[in-house]
FIKOLZA-1660 file (N, C-alpha, C; in steps of 0.1 Angstrom, whole numbers, plus 5000, padded with zeros to 4 digits):
% residues 248
   i   px   py   pz ch aa at
   1 1605 1553 4625  A  X  N
   1 1614 1561 4616  A  X CA
   1 1606 1571 4608  A  X  C
   2 1594 1566 4603  A  X  N
   2 1586 1575 4595  A  X CA
   2 1582 1588 4603  A  X  C
   3 1578 1586 4616  A  X  N
   3 1574 1598 4624  A  X CA
   3 1586 1607 4626  A  X  C
   4 1599 1601 4628  A  X  N
   4 1610 1609 4630  A  X CA
   4 1613 1617 4618  A  X  C
   5 1611 1611 4606  A  X  N
   5 1614 1618 4593  A  X CA
   5 1605 1630 4592  A  X  C
   6 1592 1628 4596  A  X  N
   6 1582 1639 4595  A  X CA
   6 1586 1650 4604  A  X  C
   7 1590 1646 4616  A  X  N
   7 1593 1657 4627  A  X CA
   7 1606 1664 4625  A  X  C
   8 1617 1656 4621  A  X  N
   8 1630 1662 4621  A  X CA
   8 1636 1663 4607  A  X  C
   9 1632 1655 4598  A  X  N
   9 1637 1655 4585  A  X CA
   9 1650 1648 4584  A  X  C
  10 1656 1648 4572  A  X  N
  10 1669 1641 4569  A  X CA
  10 1679 1651 4565  A  X  C
  11 1692 1648 4568  A  X  N
  11 1703 1656 4563  A  X CA
  11 1705 1652 4548  A  X  C
  12 1713 1660 4541  A  X  N
  12 1715 1656 4527  A  X CA
  12 1722 1643 4526  A  X  C
  13 1731 1639 4535  A  X  N
  13 1737 1626 4534  A  X CA
  13 1727 1615 4537  A  X  C
  14 1718 1617 4547  A  X  N
  14 1707 1607 4549  A  X CA
  14 1698 1606 4538  A  X  C
  15 1694 1617 4532  A  X  N
  15 1685 1617 4520  A  X CA
  15 1692 1609 4509  A  X  C
  16 1705 1611 4506  A  X  N
  16 1712 1604 4496  A  X CA
  16 1712 1589 4498  A  X  C
  17 1714 1585 4511  A  X  N
  17 1714 1571 4514  A  X CA
  17 1700 1565 4512  A  X  C
  18 1690 1572 4516  A  X  N
  18 1676 1566 4515  A  X CA
  18 1672 1565 4501  A  X  C
  19 1676 1575 4492  A  X  N
  19 1672 1575 4478  A  X CA
  19 1681 1567 4469  A  X  C
  20 1693 1563 4474  A  X  N
  20 1702 1555 4466  A  X CA
  20 1709 1563 4455  A  X  C
  21 1711 1576 4459  A  X  N
  21 1719 1585 4449  A  X CA
  21 1730 1591 4457  A  X  C
  22 1738 1599 4450  A  X  N
  22 1749 1606 4457  A  X CA
  22 1745 1620 4462  A  X  C
  23 1752 1625 4471  A  X  N
  23 1750 1639 4476  A  X CA
  23 1752 1649 4464  A  X  C
  24 1762 1646 4456  A  X  N
  24 1764 1655 4444  A  X CA
  24 1752 1655 4435  A  X  C
  25 1746 1644 4433  A  X  N
  25 1734 1643 4425  A  X CA
  25 1723 1652 4430  A  X  C
  26 1721 1651 4444  A  X  N
  26 1710 1659 4450  A  X CA
  26 1713 1674 4448  A  X  C
  27 1725 1678 4450  A  X  N
  27 1729 1692 4449  A  X CA
  27 1727 1696 4434  A  X  C
  28 1730 1688 4425  A  X  N
  28 1729 1691 4411  A  X CA
  28 1714 1693 4408  A  X  C
  29 1705 1683 4412  A  X  N
  29 1691 1684 4410  A  X CA
  29 1685 1697 4416  A  X  C
  30 1690 1701 4428  A  X  N
  30 1686 1713 4434  A  X CA
  30 1689 1725 4426  A  X  C
  31 1701 1726 4420  A  X  N
  31 1705 1737 4412  A  X CA
  31 1697 1738 4400  A  X  C
  32 1692 1727 4395  A  X  N
  32 1684 1727 4382  A  X CA
  32 1669 1729 4385  A  X  C
  33 1665 1730 4398  A  X  N
  33 1652 1732 4402  A  X CA
  33 1643 1720 4402  A  X  C
  34 1649 1708 4401  A  X  N
  34 1642 1696 4401  A  X CA
  34 1637 1692 4416  A  X  C
  35 1644 1697 4426  A  X  N
  35 1641 1695 4440  A  X CA
  35 1638 1708 4446  A  X  C
  36 1628 1709 4455  A  X  N
  36 1626 1721 4462  A  X CA
  36 1636 1723 4473  A  X  C
  37 1639 1735 4477  A  X  N
  37 1649 1737 4488  A  X CA
  37 1645 1730 4501  A  X  C
  38 1655 1726 4509  A  X  N
  38 1652 1720 4522  A  X CA
  38 1648 1731 4532  A  X  C
  39 1642 1726 4543  A  X  N
  39 1639 1735 4554  A  X CA
  39 1652 1737 4561  A  X  C
  40 1655 1749 4565  A  X  N
  40 1667 1752 4573  A  X CA
  40 1664 1750 4588  A  X  C
  41 1671 1741 4594  A  X  N
  41 1669 1738 4608  A  X CA
  41 1680 1744 4617  A  X  C
  42 1681 1739 4629  A  X  N
  42 1692 1745 4638  A  X CA
  42 1705 1744 4632  A  X  C
  43 1714 1753 4635  A  X  N
  43 1728 1754 4630  A  X CA
  43 1728 1755 4615  A  X  C
  44 1717 1760 4609  A  X  N
  44 1717 1763 4595  A  X CA
  44 1718 1750 4586  A  X  C
  45 1714 1738 4592  A  X  N
  45 1715 1726 4585  A  X CA
  45 1702 1723 4577  A  X  C
  46 1703 1720 4564  A  X  N
  46 1691 1718 4556  A  X CA
  46 1685 1704 4560  A  X  C
  47 1672 1704 4561  A  X  N
  47 1665 1692 4564  A  X CA
  47 1655 1688 4553  A  X  C
  48 1656 1676 4548  A  X  N
  48 1647 1671 4537  A  X CA
  48 1636 1662 4543  A  X  C
  49 1625 1662 4536  A  X  N
  49 1614 1654 4540  A  X CA
  49 1609 1643 4530  A  X  C
  50 1598 1637 4533  A  X  N
  50 1593 1626 4525  A  X CA
  50 1590 1631 4510  A  X  C
  51 1586 1643 4509  A  X  N
  51 1584 1649 4495  A  X CA
  51 1596 1648 4487  A  X  C
  52 1608 1651 4493  A  X  N
  52 1620 1651 4485  A  X CA
  52 1624 1636 4481  A  X  C
  53 1621 1627 4490  A  X  N
  53 1623 1613 4487  A  X CA
  53 1614 1609 4475  A  X  C
  54 1602 1612 4476  A  X  N
  54 1592 1608 4465  A  X CA
  54 1596 1615 4452  A  X  C
  55 1600 1627 4453  A  X  N
  55 1604 1634 4440  A  X CA
  55 1616 1628 4434  A  X  C
  56 1626 1624 4442  A  X  N
  56 1638 1618 4437  A  X CA
  56 1634 1604 4430  A  X  C
  57 1625 1597 4436  A  X  N
  57 1620 1585 4431  A  X CA
  57 1614 1587 4417  A  X  C
  58 1606 1598 4416  A  X  N
  58 1599 1601 4404  A  X CA
  58 1609 1605 4393  A  X  C
  59 1619 1613 4397  A  X  N
  59 1629 1616 4387  A  X CA
  59 1636 1604 4382  A  X  C
  60 1640 1595 4391  A  X  N
  60 1646 1582 4387  A  X CA
  60 1638 1575 4377  A  X  C
  61 1625 1574 4379  A  X  N
  61 1616 1567 4370  A  X CA
  61 1615 1573 4357  A  X  C
  62 1614 1587 4356  A  X  N
  62 1614 1594 4344  A  X CA
  62 1627 1592 4336  A  X  C
  63 1638 1591 4343  A  X  N
  63 1651 1589 4336  A  X CA
  63 1651 1575 4330  A  X  C
  64 1645 1565 4337  A  X  N
  64 1644 1552 4332  A  X CA
  64 1636 1551 4319  A  X  C
  65 1627 1561 4318  A  X  N
  65 1618 1562 4306  A  X CA
  65 1626 1567 4294  A  X  C
  66 1639 1572 4297  A  X  N
  66 1647 1578 4286  A  X CA
  66 1646 1593 4285  A  X  C
  67 1639 1599 4295  A  X  N
  67 1637 1614 4294  A  X CA
  67 1650 1621 4297  A  X  C
  68 1654 1632 4290  A  X  N
  68 1665 1640 4294  A  X CA
  68 1662 1648 4306  A  X  C
  69 1672 1654 4312  A  X  N
  69 1669 1663 4323  A  X CA
  69 1661 1675 4319  A  X  C
  70 1663 1680 4307  A  X  N
  70 1655 1692 4303  A  X CA
  70 1640 1688 4302  A  X  C
  71 1638 1676 4296  A  X  N
  71 1624 1671 4295  A  X CA
  71 1618 1668 4309  A  X  C
  72 1626 1663 4318  A  X  N
  72 1621 1661 4332  A  X CA
  72 1618 1674 4338  A  X  C
  73 1626 1684 4336  A  X  N
  73 1623 1698 4342  A  X CA
  73 1609 1702 4337  A  X  C
  74 1607 1701 4324  A  X  N
  74 1594 1706 4318  A  X CA
  74 1583 1697 4324  A  X  C
  75 1585 1684 4326  A  X  N
  75 1575 1675 4331  A  X CA
  75 1571 1679 4345  A  X  C
  76 1581 1682 4354  A  X  N
  76 1579 1685 4368  A  X CA
  76 1572 1699 4369  A  X  C
  77 1575 1708 4360  A  X  N
  77 1569 1721 4361  A  X CA
  77 1554 1720 4358  A  X  C
  78 1550 1710 4351  A  X  N
  78 1536 1709 4348  A  X CA
  78 1528 1703 4359  A  X  C
  79 1534 1697 4369  A  X  N
  79 1527 1691 4380  A  X CA
  79 1522 1702 4390  A  X  C
  80 1511 1699 4396  A  X  N
  80 1505 1709 4406  A  X CA
  80 1516 1711 4417  A  X  C
  81 1516 1723 4422  A  X  N
  81 1526 1727 4431  A  X CA
  81 1523 1722 4445  A  X  C
  82 1511 1718 4448  A  X  N
  82 1507 1713 4461  A  X CA
  82 1507 1698 4463  A  X  C
  83 1514 1691 4454  A  X  N
  83 1515 1676 4455  A  X CA
  83 1523 1672 4468  A  X  C
  84 1517 1663 4476  A  X  N
  84 1524 1658 4487  A  X CA
  84 1531 1645 4484  A  X  C
  85 1538 1639 4494  A  X  N
  85 1546 1627 4492  A  X CA
  85 1537 1616 4486  A  X  C
  86 1525 1615 4492  A  X  N
  86 1516 1604 4487  A  X CA
  86 1512 1606 4473  A  X  C
  87 1509 1618 4469  A  X  N
  87 1506 1621 4455  A  X CA
  87 1517 1618 4446  A  X  C
  88 1529 1622 4450  A  X  N
  88 1541 1619 4441  A  X CA
  88 1543 1604 4440  A  X  C
  89 1541 1597 4451  A  X  N
  89 1543 1582 4450  A  X CA
  89 1533 1576 4441  A  X  C
  90 1520 1580 4441  A  X  N
  90 1510 1575 4432  A  X CA
  90 1514 1579 4418  A  X  C
  91 1519 1591 4416  A  X  N
  91 1522 1596 4402  A  X CA
  91 1534 1587 4397  A  X  C
  92 1543 1584 4406  A  X  N
  92 1554 1575 4401  A  X CA
  92 1549 1561 4397  A  X  C
  93 1540 1556 4405  A  X  N
  93 1534 1543 4403  A  X CA
  93 1527 1543 4389  A  X  C
  94 1521 1554 4385  A  X  N
  94 1514 1555 4372  A  X CA
  94 1525 1555 4361  A  X  C
  95 1536 1563 4364  A  X  N
  95 1546 1563 4353  A  X CA
  95 1552 1549 4352  A  X  C
  96 1555 1542 4363  A  X  N
  96 1562 1530 4362  A  X CA
  96 1553 1518 4358  A  X  C
  97 1540 1520 4358  A  X  N
  97 1531 1509 4356  A  X CA
  97 1531 1504 4341  A  X  C
  98 1535 1512 4332  A  X  N
  98 1536 1508 4318  A  X CA
  98 1550 1506 4313  A  X  C
  99 1559 1505 4322  A  X  N
  99 1573 1501 4318  A  X CA
  99 1577 1487 4322  A  X  C
 100 1587 1481 4316  A  X  N
 100 1590 1468 4320  A  X CA
 100 1595 1467 4334  A  X  C
 101 1592 1456 4341  A  X  N
 101 1597 1454 4355  A  X CA
 101 1612 1455 4355  A  X  C
 102 1617 1463 4365  A  X  N
 102 1631 1465 4366  A  X CA
 102 1635 1462 4381  A  X  C
 103 1635 1449 4384  A  X  N
 103 1639 1445 4398  A  X CA
 103 1654 1447 4399  A  X  C
 104 1657 1451 4412  A  X  N
 104 1671 1454 4415  A  X CA
 104 1676 1444 4426  A  X  C
 105 1687 1438 4424  A  X  N
 105 1692 1429 4434  A  X CA
 105 1701 1436 4444  A  X  C
 106 1697 1436 4457  A  X  N
 106 1705 1443 4467  A  X CA
 106 1706 1435 4479  A  X  C
 107 1716 1438 4488  A  X  N
 107 1718 1431 4500  A  X CA
 107 1709 1436 4511  A  X  C
 108 1709 1429 4522  A  X  N
 108 1701 1433 4534  A  X CA
 108 1707 1447 4539  A  X  C
 109 1720 1448 4539  A  X  N
 109 1725 1461 4543  A  X CA
 109 1721 1473 4534  A  X  C
 110 1721 1470 4521  A  X  N
 110 1717 1481 4512  A  X CA
 110 1702 1484 4513  A  X  C
 111 1694 1474 4516  A  X  N
 111 1680 1475 4518  A  X CA
 111 1677 1484 4530  A  X  C
 112 1684 1481 4541  A  X  N
 112 1682 1488 4553  A  X CA
 112 1687 1503 4552  A  X  C
 113 1697 1505 4543  A  X  N
 113 1702 1518 4541  A  X CA
 113 1691 1526 4533  A  X  C
 114 1685 1519 4523  A  X  N
 114 1674 1526 4516  A  X CA
 114 1662 1528 4525  A  X  C
 115 1659 1519 4534  A  X  N
 115 1648 1520 4543  A  X CA
 115 1651 1531 4554  A  X  C
 116 1664 1533 4558  A  X  N
 116 1667 1542 4568  A  X CA
 116 1664 1537 4582  A  X  C
 117 1664 1523 4583  A  X  N
 117 1661 1517 4596  A  X CA
 117 1665 1502 4595  A  X  C
 118 1668 1496 4607  A  X  N
 118 1670 1482 4607  A  X CA
 118 1657 1474 4604  A  X  C
 119 1658 1463 4598  A  X  N
 119 1647 1455 4594  A  X CA
 119 1647 1441 4600  A  X  C
 120 1636 1438 4608  A  X  N
 120 1635 1425 4613  A  X CA
 120 1630 1415 4603  A  X  C
 121 1631 1402 4606  A  X  N
 121 1626 1392 4597  A  X CA
 121 1611 1394 4594  A  X  C
 122 1604 1398 4604  A  X  N
 122 1590 1400 4602  A  X CA
 122 1587 1412 4592  A  X  C
 123 1596 1422 4593  A  X  N
 123 1595 1433 4583  A  X CA
 123 1598 1428 4569  A  X  C
 124 1608 1419 4567  A  X  N
 124 1611 1414 4554  A  X CA
 124 1599 1405 4549  A  X  C
 125 1593 1398 4558  A  X  N
 125 1581 1390 4554  A  X CA
 125 1570 1399 4549  A  X  C
 126 1567 1410 4556  A  X  N
 126 1557 1419 4552  A  X CA
 126 1560 1426 4539  A  X  C
 127 1572 1430 4537  A  X  N
 127 1576 1436 4525  A  X CA
 127 1575 1426 4513  A  X  C
 128 1578 1414 4516  A  X  N
 128 1575 1404 4506  A  X CA
 128 1561 1402 4502  A  X  C
 129 1552 1402 4513  A  X  N
 129 1538 1401 4510  A  X CA
 129 1532 1413 4503  A  X  C
 130 1539 1425 4503  A  X  N
 130 1535 1436 4496  A  X CA
 130 1541 1437 4482  A  X  C
 131 1548 1426 4478  A  X  N
 131 1555 1426 4465  A  X CA
 131 1566 1436 4464  A  X  C
 132 1571 1441 4475  A  X  N
 132 1583 1450 4475  A  X CA
 132 1595 1443 4471  A  X  C
 133 1597 1430 4477  A  X  N
 133 1609 1423 4474  A  X CA
 133 1606 1408 4473  A  X  C
 134 1616 1401 4468  A  X  N
 134 1615 1386 4467  A  X CA
 134 1628 1381 4472  A  X  C
 135 1628 1371 4481  A  X  N
 135 1640 1365 4486  A  X CA
 135 1647 1357 4474  A  X  C
 136 1660 1357 4475  A  X  N
 136 1668 1349 4465  A  X CA
 136 1674 1337 4472  A  X  C
 137 1682 1329 4464  A  X  N
 137 1688 1317 4470  A  X CA
 137 1700 1321 4479  A  X  C
 138 1705 1334 4478  A  X  N
 138 1715 1339 4486  A  X CA
 138 1709 1345 4499  A  X  C
 139 1715 1341 4511  A  X  N
 139 1710 1347 4523  A  X CA
 139 1712 1362 4523  A  X  C
 140 1701 1369 4528  A  X  N
 140 1702 1384 4529  A  X CA
 140 1705 1391 4515  A  X  C
 141 1700 1385 4504  A  X  N
 141 1700 1391 4491  A  X CA
 141 1686 1391 4486  A  X  C
 142 1681 1402 4480  A  X  N
 142 1667 1402 4476  A  X CA
 142 1666 1409 4462  A  X  C
 143 1656 1405 4455  A  X  N
 143 1652 1412 4443  A  X CA
 143 1641 1422 4448  A  X  C
 144 1644 1435 4446  A  X  N
 144 1636 1446 4451  A  X CA
 144 1630 1454 4440  A  X  C
 145 1618 1458 4441  A  X  N
 145 1611 1467 4432  A  X CA
 145 1614 1481 4438  A  X  C
 146 1623 1489 4431  A  X  N
 146 1627 1502 4436  A  X CA
 146 1615 1512 4438  A  X  C
 147 1605 1510 4429  A  X  N
 147 1594 1519 4429  A  X CA
 147 1585 1517 4442  A  X  C
 148 1587 1506 4449  A  X  N
 148 1578 1504 4460  A  X CA
 148 1585 1504 4474  A  X  C
 149 1598 1505 4474  A  X  N
 149 1606 1504 4486  A  X CA
 149 1601 1514 4497  A  X  C
 150 1601 1527 4493  A  X  N
 150 1598 1537 4503  A  X CA
 150 1583 1536 4508  A  X  C
 151 1574 1533 4499  A  X  N
 151 1560 1532 4502  A  X CA
 151 1559 1520 4512  A  X  C
 152 1565 1509 4508  A  X  N
 152 1564 1497 4517  A  X CA
 152 1570 1499 4531  A  X  C
 153 1581 1506 4532  A  X  N
 153 1587 1509 4545  A  X CA
 153 1578 1517 4553  A  X  C
 154 1571 1527 4547  A  X  N
 154 1562 1536 4554  A  X CA
 154 1550 1527 4560  A  X  C
 155 1546 1517 4552  A  X  N
 155 1535 1509 4556  A  X CA
 155 1539 1500 4568  A  X  C
 156 1552 1497 4570  A  X  N
 156 1556 1489 4581  A  X CA
 156 1552 1496 4594  A  X  C
 157 1551 1509 4595  A  X  N
 157 1548 1516 4607  A  X CA
 157 1534 1515 4611  A  X  C
 158 1525 1510 4602  A  X  N
 158 1511 1509 4604  A  X CA
 158 1508 1496 4611  A  X  C
 159 1498 1496 4620  A  X  N
 159 1494 1483 4627  A  X CA
 159 1487 1473 4618  A  X  C
 160 1494 1468 4608  A  X  N
 160 1488 1459 4598  A  X CA
 160 1496 1446 4599  A  X  C
 161 1489 1435 4602  A  X  N
 161 1495 1422 4603  A  X CA
 161 1498 1416 4589  A  X  C
 162 1507 1406 4589  A  X  N
 162 1511 1399 4577  A  X CA
 162 1498 1393 4571  A  X  C
 163 1490 1387 4579  A  X  N
 163 1478 1381 4574  A  X CA
 163 1469 1391 4567  A  X  C
 164 1467 1403 4573  A  X  N
 164 1459 1413 4567  A  X CA
 164 1465 1417 4553  A  X  C
 165 1478 1419 4553  A  X  N
 165 1484 1422 4540  A  X CA
 165 1482 1412 4529  A  X  C
 166 1483 1399 4533  A  X  N
 166 1481 1388 4523  A  X CA
 166 1467 1388 4519  A  X  C
 167 1457 1390 4528  A  X  N
 167 1443 1390 4524  A  X CA
 167 1440 1402 4515  A  X  C
 168 1446 1414 4518  A  X  N
 168 1444 1426 4509  A  X CA
 168 1450 1423 4496  A  X  C
 169 1462 1417 4495  A  X  N
 169 1468 1414 4482  A  X CA
 169 1459 1405 4474  A  X  C
 170 1453 1395 4480  A  X  N
 170 1445 1385 4473  A  X CA
 170 1433 1393 4467  A  X  C
 171 1427 1402 4475  A  X  N
 171 1416 1410 4469  A  X CA
 171 1420 1418 4457  A  X  C
 172 1431 1425 4459  A  X  N
 172 1436 1434 4448  A  X CA
 172 1439 1426 4435  A  X  C
 173 1446 1415 4437  A  X  N
 173 1450 1406 4425  A  X CA
 173 1438 1401 4418  A  X  C
 174 1428 1396 4426  A  X  N
 174 1416 1390 4420  A  X CA
 174 1409 1400 4412  A  X  C
 175 1406 1412 4418  A  X  N
 175 1398 1422 4411  A  X CA
 175 1405 1429 4400  A  X  C
 176 1418 1431 4401  A  X  N
 176 1425 1437 4390  A  X CA
 176 1427 1428 4378  A  X  C
 177 1428 1415 4381  A  X  N
 177 1428 1405 4370  A  X CA
 177 1415 1405 4363  A  X  C
 178 1404 1406 4370  A  X  N
 178 1391 1406 4364  A  X CA
 178 1389 1418 4356  A  X  C
 179 1393 1430 4361  A  X  N
 179 1392 1442 4354  A  X CA
 179 1400 1441 4341  A  X  C
 180 1413 1436 4342  A  X  N
 180 1421 1435 4330  A  X CA
 180 1415 1426 4320  A  X  C
 181 1409 1415 4325  A  X  N
 181 1403 1405 4316  A  X CA
 181 1391 1411 4308  A  X  C
 182 1383 1419 4315  A  X  N
 182 1371 1425 4309  A  X CA
 182 1376 1436 4299  A  X  C
 183 1386 1444 4303  A  X  N
 183 1390 1455 4294  A  X CA
 183 1397 1449 4282  A  X  C
 184 1404 1438 4283  A  X  N
 184 1410 1431 4271  A  X CA
 184 1399 1426 4262  A  X  C
 185 1389 1420 4268  A  X  N
 185 1378 1415 4260  A  X CA
 185 1371 1426 4252  A  X  C
 186 1369 1437 4259  A  X  N
 186 1362 1448 4252  A  X CA
 186 1371 1453 4240  A  X  C
 187 1384 1455 4243  A  X  N
 187 1393 1459 4232  A  X CA
 187 1393 1449 4221  A  X  C
 188 1393 1436 4224  A  X  N
 188 1394 1426 4213  A  X CA
 188 1381 1426 4205  A  X  C
 189 1370 1426 4212  A  X  N
 189 1357 1424 4205  A  X CA
 189 1352 1436 4198  A  X  C
 190 1354 1448 4205  A  X  N
 190 1348 1460 4200  A  X CA
 190 1358 1468 4191  A  X  C
 191 1371 1466 4192  A  X  N
 191 1381 1474 4185  A  X CA
 191 1389 1466 4175  A  X  C
 192 1396 1456 4181  A  X  N
 192 1406 1449 4173  A  X CA
 192 1399 1440 4162  A  X  C
 193 1390 1431 4166  A  X  N
 193 1384 1422 4156  A  X CA
 193 1377 1430 4145  A  X  C
 194 1368 1439 4148  A  X  N
 194 1361 1447 4137  A  X CA
 194 1371 1454 4127  A  X  C
 195 1382 1460 4133  A  X  N
 195 1391 1467 4125  A  X CA
 195 1399 1457 4116  A  X  C
 196 1403 1446 4122  A  X  N
 196 1411 1436 4115  A  X CA
 196 1403 1430 4103  A  X  C
 197 1390 1429 4105  A  X  N
 197 1382 1423 4094  A  X CA
 197 1380 1433 4082  A  X  C
 198 1380 1446 4086  A  X  N
 198 1378 1457 4076  A  X CA
 198 1391 1460 4069  A  X  C
 199 1402 1461 4076  A  X  N
 199 1414 1467 4071  A  X CA
 199 1424 1456 4066  A  X  C
 200 1429 1458 4054  A  X  N
 200 1438 1448 4047  A  X CA
 200 1452 1453 4047  A  X  C
 201 1455 1466 4050  A  X  N
 201 1469 1471 4050  A  X CA
 201 1476 1466 4062  A  X  C
 202 1487 1458 4061  A  X  N
 202 1493 1452 4073  A  X CA
 202 1499 1463 4082  A  X  C
 203 1503 1475 4077  A  X  N
 203 1509 1485 4085  A  X CA
 203 1498 1491 4094  A  X  C
 204 1486 1493 4088  A  X  N
 204 1475 1499 4095  A  X CA
 204 1470 1489 4106  A  X  C
 205 1470 1476 4103  A  X  N
 205 1466 1466 4113  A  X CA
 205 1476 1466 4125  A  X  C
 206 1489 1467 4121  A  X  N
 206 1499 1467 4132  A  X CA
 206 1498 1480 4141  A  X  C
 207 1495 1491 4135  A  X  N
 207 1493 1503 4143  A  X CA
 207 1482 1502 4153  A  X  C
 208 1471 1496 4149  A  X  N
 208 1460 1494 4158  A  X CA
 208 1464 1484 4169  A  X  C
 209 1471 1473 4165  A  X  N
 209 1476 1464 4175  A  X CA
 209 1484 1470 4186  A  X  C
 210 1493 1480 4182  A  X  N
 210 1501 1487 4192  A  X CA
 210 1493 1497 4200  A  X  C
 211 1481 1499 4196  A  X  N
 211 1472 1509 4204  A  X CA
 211 1470 1504 4218  A  X  C
 212 1470 1491 4220  A  X  N
 212 1467 1486 4234  A  X CA
 212 1479 1491 4243  A  X  C
 213 1491 1491 4238  A  X  N
 213 1502 1495 4246  A  X CA
 213 1501 1510 4250  A  X  C
 214 1497 1518 4240  A  X  N
 214 1496 1532 4242  A  X CA
 214 1484 1535 4252  A  X  C
 215 1475 1526 4252  A  X  N
 215 1463 1529 4261  A  X CA
 215 1466 1526 4275  A  X  C
 216 1476 1518 4278  A  X  N
 216 1479 1513 4292  A  X CA
 216 1480 1525 4302  A  X  C
 217 1488 1535 4299  A  X  N
 217 1489 1546 4309  A  X CA
 217 1475 1552 4312  A  X  C
 218 1467 1555 4302  A  X  N
 218 1454 1561 4304  A  X CA
 218 1445 1551 4312  A  X  C
 219 1445 1538 4309  A  X  N
 219 1437 1529 4316  A  X CA
 219 1441 1528 4331  A  X  C
 220 1454 1527 4333  A  X  N
 220 1459 1526 4347  A  X CA
 220 1455 1539 4355  A  X  C
 221 1457 1551 4349  A  X  N
 221 1453 1563 4356  A  X CA
 221 1438 1563 4359  A  X  C
 222 1430 1558 4349  A  X  N
 222 1415 1558 4352  A  X CA
 222 1412 1548 4363  A  X  C
 223 1419 1536 4363  A  X  N
 223 1416 1527 4374  A  X CA
 223 1420 1532 4388  A  X  C
 224 1431 1539 4388  A  X  N
 224 1436 1545 4401  A  X CA
 224 1426 1556 4406  A  X  C
 225 1422 1564 4396  A  X  N
 225 1412 1575 4400  A  X CA
 225 1399 1569 4405  A  X  C
 226 1394 1559 4398  A  X  N
 226 1382 1553 4402  A  X CA
 226 1383 1546 4415  A  X  C
 227 1394 1540 4417  A  X  N
 227 1396 1533 4430  A  X CA
 227 1397 1543 4442  A  X  C
 228 1404 1554 4440  A  X  N
 228 1405 1564 4451  A  X CA
 228 1391 1569 4454  A  X  C
 229 1383 1572 4444  A  X  N
 229 1370 1577 4446  A  X CA
 229 1361 1567 4453  A  X  C
 230 1362 1554 4449  A  X  N
 230 1354 1544 4456  A  X CA
 230 1359 1542 4470  A  X  C
 231 1372 1543 4473  A  X  N
 231 1376 1542 4487  A  X CA
 231 1371 1554 4495  A  X  C
 232 1371 1566 4490  A  X  N
 232 1365 1577 4498  A  X CA
 232 1351 1574 4501  A  X  C
 233 1343 1569 4492  A  X  N
 233 1329 1566 4495  A  X CA
 233 1328 1555 4505  A  X  C
 234 1336 1545 4504  A  X  N
 234 1335 1534 4514  A  X CA
 234 1340 1538 4528  A  X  C
 235 1349 1547 4529  A  X  N
 235 1355 1551 4542  A  X CA
 235 1347 1562 4548  A  X  C
 236 1338 1568 4541  A  X  N
 236 1330 1580 4546  A  X CA
 236 1322 1575 4559  A  X  C
 237 1315 1564 4559  A  X  N
 237 1308 1560 4571  A  X CA
 237 1317 1556 4582  A  X  C
 238 1330 1552 4579  A  X  N
 238 1339 1548 4590  A  X CA
 238 1345 1561 4596  A  X  C
 239 1348 1571 4588  A  X  N
 239 1353 1584 4593  A  X CA
 239 1343 1595 4590  A  X  C
 240 1332 1596 4597  A  X  N
 240 1321 1605 4594  A  X CA
 240 1325 1620 4595  A  X  C
 241 1336 1623 4602  A  X  N
 241 1341 1637 4603  A  X CA
 241 1348 1641 4590  A  X  C
 242 1352 1631 4582  A  X  N
 242 1360 1635 4570  A  X CA
 242 1350 1637 4558  A  X  C
 243 1355 1646 4549  A  X  N
 243 1346 1649 4537  A  X CA
 243 1353 1643 4525  A  X  C
 244 1363 1634 4527  A  X  N
 244 1369 1627 4515  A  X CA
 244 1382 1633 4511  A  X  C
 245 1385 1645 4515  A  X  N
 245 1398 1651 4510  A  X CA
 245 1410 1644 4515  A  X  C
 246 1410 1638 4527  A  X  N
 246 1421 1631 4532  A  X CA
 246 1421 1616 4530  A  X  C
 247 1410 1611 4524  A  X  N
 247 1409 1597 4523  A  X CA
 247 1419 1592 4512  A  X  C
 248 1422 1579 4513  A  X  N
 248 1432 1573 4503  A  X CA
 248 1426 1574 4489  A  X  C
% end
């Protein structure tokens, strides 16, 4: 399905089903300049691509942050114009990473409509291993992370086994926890404790305490940037013809 999407695109109705919004919403966003125009295909039918899906997901995340449409317009205008679907997905992950988890309970039918394809049990298992969804006590009802659905479905088309996904997840969890532990230790020992010992004003102490929450977006972005650079370096011997521009 991913290859079909790249080659042929989606109609506005298919895009609405995949994104979980209405056709009216898509047309409204388009008139406001929040979505780029579709490519016009045969019979003058507009065709939408992965970039439109990713942009809709980013808009949804920004709305959950409480941003108005006017603020979202300004936000999107500041983004580079050459961002592809993967860049937008990463950008949404950065936006979502410092917000409370907002799992959504949906049925198998709704999940398949979002995915744009039928899903086998093995697909459900792999999505679960990627933390995209969690099974519930009800058959064919899942707790789904909306921020990861489209990315997870795209990964289903790659030749990656469930065992490989689980192994990769273990590596990521182990090292991110270690990074979080060390960063928390640095903040506690080098910032919080010295300041708490010097400062007696409760309001000032509380403002520094809240600093850790404000730092999370910057820390997450720094971690993602460092990870992508490290991956380019590690993959360079594997793909000697590449210079790093297309690496993850």
